[in-house]
N, C-alpha and C positions, 0 to 999 in steps of 0.2 A: 504493500500500500504506500509506504513512505517513498520507496524507490520510484514507483510509477508517478507519484505526485511530483517528486523532484524533477524527473525527466519532462513531465508535462509543462511545469512552470518554466524550466530552462528553455524548452523548445518555443514556448510563447514569447519569452524574452528575446531569444535569438531571431525569431521571425520579425519581431518589432524593431530590433536593431537593424536588421537587413533592409526592411522596408524604409526605415528612416534614412539609412545611408543612401539607398537608391534615389529616394526623393530629394535628398539634400544635394547629391552630385548632379542630378538632372536640373534642379533649380539653379545651382551655381553655373552650370554650363549655359543654360538659357539666358541668364543675366549677363554673362560675358559676351555671348553672341549679340544680345541687344546693345551692349555698350559699343562693340565693334561696328555694328550697323549704324548707330547714331554718329560715331566719329567720322565714318566715311561720308555719310549724308551731309554733315556739317562742313566737311572739307570741300565737297562739290558745290555746296551753296556759296561758300566763300569764293571759290574760283569763278562761279557764274557772276558774282557781284562785281568783278574787276572790269568787265566789259572790254576785254582786249579785242583789237581788230583782227589780229592773227595770233595763233598759238604756236609757240616754238618749244622745242625740247628744253631750251634754257629756262623758259618761264616755268615749265613743269618741274624742273629740278629745284627751282626756288621754293616751290610749295612742298617738295618732299624733304627739304633740308630740316624742317621742323619735325617731320615724321618720316624718317628714313625707311621704316619698315613697310611703308605703303607704296603701292604702285599706281601711277596716274597715266591715263590714256586719253587722247583727244581723237574723236572719230567723226568723220564727215557723215552726212545723212545717208550716203550710199554704202557706208560701212568701211570706207578706206581709213586706215590708221594714219593720222596726220602727225601725231607725236606720241611717244611712249617712253617712259623711263626705263622700261625693259627693252634694250636695244635689239634683242634677239627675236622678238615677237612682232611681225609686221603683216601677217596674213589678214585678209578682210574679216571684219568683225560683224558683218550685217546679220549673221545668223546666231550670234551669241544670245543666249536666253535673256540676259539682263538688258541687252541692247534692244532686242525685239520688244520686251515689256516696256522699256522706257519710251520707245516710239509710240506705243499705244496709250500709256498712262502718264507719261511725263517722267516717271521714275520706275526703275526696275532693279531687281536684285537676283542673285543666284549664288548657291554654294556648291562647288564641285571639287573633285579630286584631280590633282595634277597628274597627267599621264607619265611625266618624267620623274618628278620628286615623290609622288605618292602622298603629298601633303594637301589637306583640304584648304581651299581659299574662298573667301567671301567677296563677291563682286557687287558693287552698287553703281548704277548708271543713271545719268540725269540729262535731259535735253536742256541745253543752255538757251538763253534768250536770243542768241545770234544764230540758232539753228544747229550748231555743232552739238555733239554728244560727249559729255565728260564721263569718264569711268574711273572709279577708285577701287582698288583691291587691297586686301590684306590677308597674309597667311594666318591660318588658325592654329599654327603650331604653338604660338604663345598661349592661346586659349587652352589648347590641349594640355600644355605643360602645367598651367595653373590648375586645371581640372584634375590632372594626375596627382599633383602635389596635395590638393584638397582630399582626393580619394585616399591617399596614403595616410593622411591625418585622421580621416574618418575610420579607416580600417583599424588604426592603432586604438582610437577611442572605442571602436566596437569590440575589439578584443578585451580591453579593460572592462568595458561594460558587461560583457558576457561572463567574465571571471567573477565580477561582483554579483551578477545575476545568479550564477551557479551557487555562490556562497549563500545568498539570500534565499534561493530556492530550497536549499537544504534546511535552513533554519525554519522557513515558513512551512515546509512539508512536515518537519518534526512537530511544530506547534499545531498544525492542522490535522495531521493524521490521527492523533490521539482521540480528539472528540469525534472524528468521523468513525473510527473503529468502535468507540463506545456507542455511537448511534447505531452502528450495524448490529452490535450485540443487543441493544435495546429493541431494534426492529425484529430481530430473530426471536427475542423473548415474547414480544407482542404477537408475532405470527404463531409461535408455539401455543400461547395462551388462547388465541382465536381458534386454532386447530383443535385444542383440547375442548373448548367451549362447543365447537361444532360437533365433535365426536360425542360429547355428553348430551347435547341437544338431540342428536340422532338416536342415541340409545334411549333417552327418555321418551321421545316420540314413539319409537318402536314398542317400548313397554306399555305406554298408555294406549296405543292403538290395539295392541295384542289382547289386553284385558277384556274389553267389550266384545271383540271378535271371538275370543275363546268362549265367552258366555253364550253368544249368539249361536256359535257352532254346536255347543253342548245341548242347548234347548232344541235346536232344529233336528239334531240327530235323534234325540229322545222322541220327538214328535213323529219323525219319519219312520222310526223303527217299530212303532205300534205299541211301545211300552206304556204310553199315556193314553188310556181309553176313555176315561170319564170326561164328559164335555166341560165340566167346571175346571178340571185340571188342565185341559187343553187351552181353555181361555186364559188361565193364569199364566201358562207358559208363553202364550202369544203376547200377553201384556208385558211380561218380563223382556221378551225379545224387542218389543216396541220401545221400552225404556232404554235398553242397551243401544238400539239404533239411534235414538235421540241423543244419548250420551256421546256416541261416536260422531254424530253429525256436529254436535256442539264443539267437540274436541277439534275436528277438522277445521271448523270455522275459526276457532281461536288460533290455531296454528297458522292459518292463512293470514289472519289479522296481525299476528306478531311478525311474520315475514314481511308483510307490506310495510309495517311501521319501521322496521329495521332498514329498509331500502329506500324509503321516501326521501326526497331531496330536502324538504323543510317547509315551514309555514310561509305564506306570502305576506303576512302582516296585515291583511285586509279583512280577515274573518271576524265575525261578530256573533256572540252567543249570549242571550239573556239568561243568566245562571238561575235565578229564582224561578222563572217560568219553566225552564227545563227540569229543575228539581221538583216542581209541583207535578209536572207531567210524569216523571219517574215515580213519584209518590202514588199517583193514580194507578200506574202499571203494577207496582209491587204491593199495593195495599191488601189485595187478597192473600198474598203470601205472608204478609205481616199478621193479618187477622188469624190465619191458620196456625201461625207459630205463637199466637198470644202476645205479640209485640206491638207496642204503641209507636206509630210512625208520625213524626211531626216535622214541618218545614217552617223556618223562621228567617227573619231578616228582610232587607229591602232589595229591590231589583238592582242588579249590577251587570253591566255588559262587558264581557271579557273578550280578549283577542284569541279566539279559538273557534274552529268549525263547530256548529251546533251538534251535528251528528257525533263528532268525536267526544264532545263534552258529555253528551247523553250516555255514551258508552262508559265514560269514567264514572258518572253518577250511578248508573245501574250497577256496575261492578261493586262500588264501595257500599252502596245502600243494601244491596242483596247480601253481601258478606256480613254486614252489621246485623241483618235479620237472621241469617243462617246460624251465626255463632253467638246468638243471644240466648236468653233463658225465658221461659214462660213468665209473663208479667213484666218483662223488661221494656226498655225504651230505646228508640233510635231517633236522634235529633239532628236534623240537617240545618246548618246555619250558613247564610249567604251574606257577605258584607265586603267592606274595603278596609285594608290595613296596610299602612306604610306605602301607599300609592299602588297597591296591587289588589286585584280581585281575589277574594278569599272564599273558599268552599270547604266547610268542615262537616264531617260525619262522625258523630259521637254515639257510642252504644254503651249499654250496661251489661254486656255479655260476659263470656268466660275469660276474656283477655288472652294475651299472647305472652309466653315465657320470654324473659329478657334475652336468653341465648338465641331465640328464633327471630327476634324483631328485625335484625339486620338482614335476614334472608327471605323474608316473606314476599319481597318483590322479585325473587328469582323465578325463572320458568320452572313449572312443575313442582315447586316446593310447597309442601303442605305441613302445617303445624300439627294438625290432628288428621292423619291420613284416613283413618276409618270414617270419621265424621264428615270429612270433605267429600269422600267418594259417595257416602250415603246421601249427602245433600246434592249430589249431581255436579260437583265442581270439577273443572278440568285441570286446575293447578296453574292456569295461565292468566286468570283474571287480573291479578295485581301487576303482573308483568306487562300486560296490555296498558293498564292505567299508567304505570311508570313511563312507558314509551310515549304515550300520547302527551303526557304533561311535559316531558323533556322536549318533544317535537315543537311545542309552542312556548319554549323558553320559560317554563314554569318550574315549580318545586313541589315536592311532596314530602311530608313528614308524618311519622307515626309515633304515638305514645300509648303505652298499654300497661295495665297492671292486672296480673292474674287474679280472677275472681271479681274484679271491679269493672272492667270494660276497656274499650279501645277507642282512641280518637285519631282520625286521619285528617290532616290539613293539607289542602291543595291551594297554592297561590299561582295566579296567572296574570300576565300583563293586561291592563285595562285596554279596552278597544279605543281607538282614536276617533274623535268626533268627526 
């Protein structure tokens, strides 16, 4: 890890230095070329301003005394060389690129390599006011020398920079690799935890599904074998099969709900649910169950609108109130209170039931966890109700708290963000 990180940082630094060097050399070369072009252009403008009637080589030599590295040429409109500080070059210049361009635009230029010396030369031509064409040229060997010297300096600086980059890369890699490696370990641990949770969930689902299926299979085998002959016994077995099918259906519905809640992206923030109205609706739904259990069910408080989907909150309320009824005692009470506390909507379900042991209170929201397994199954519970409640509340940025005393009862408090006006 550390070695790979060091190499990566060094390669990035090397690439940056290389690109900087190339851009620097190219920029320097272009600047020197522009300077040479401007010097030649200014020299031709100075020559044109003299208004000589005739141009002689002596006059040209006077202009080159101040700039001996430059070559000057006077050309007639037909391309004949009238004067040239280079005595050896006298062929017709009518087809030279810079001359052709000057005739068309007034000024022309060209850069080409000498066939004899192999050195690049820049040429600038200008049409004078008297009709003649003046041309100034300068070897780029000086520019090339300056560029080469600059390149040497940049290479030296690059080598030094890369040496420093390698040193810094090693130090940076050492300081960076450790937290990255620690993060990798943490990710592996999380992955192992998730894998364990998935395996546990699969095992629990298999077990919970197998129980009602086993019962259904047993009842149907007995009926189909002819062992149950009395009509009243047959009806009793059919009723038990129906109960197990309902239990199986409820379990599948709850499993699908948990899976949906675990994969949903999140709340939109625009949902609105009137908590007391929904609580009163739930009271109407569960009142027969409360009456059958001999439990008094009451809803108090004022109307509060929370930021949660109404159907989701109804599911929360049904699960909490139904549990409060199931795990109560005859003559007990379930009180549902709706209100606002500390800027949050508050929904509280308090019962006077059997309570939850302290060692189980932190686990009641786990999937398939039952405090009293026998009583929970007898009451038709799937073991997923409170897990669903926890997921829904978390989905809408709410909180859920539980307080319970064995023999005295349980209070579950849900807080949710208030809906925006």
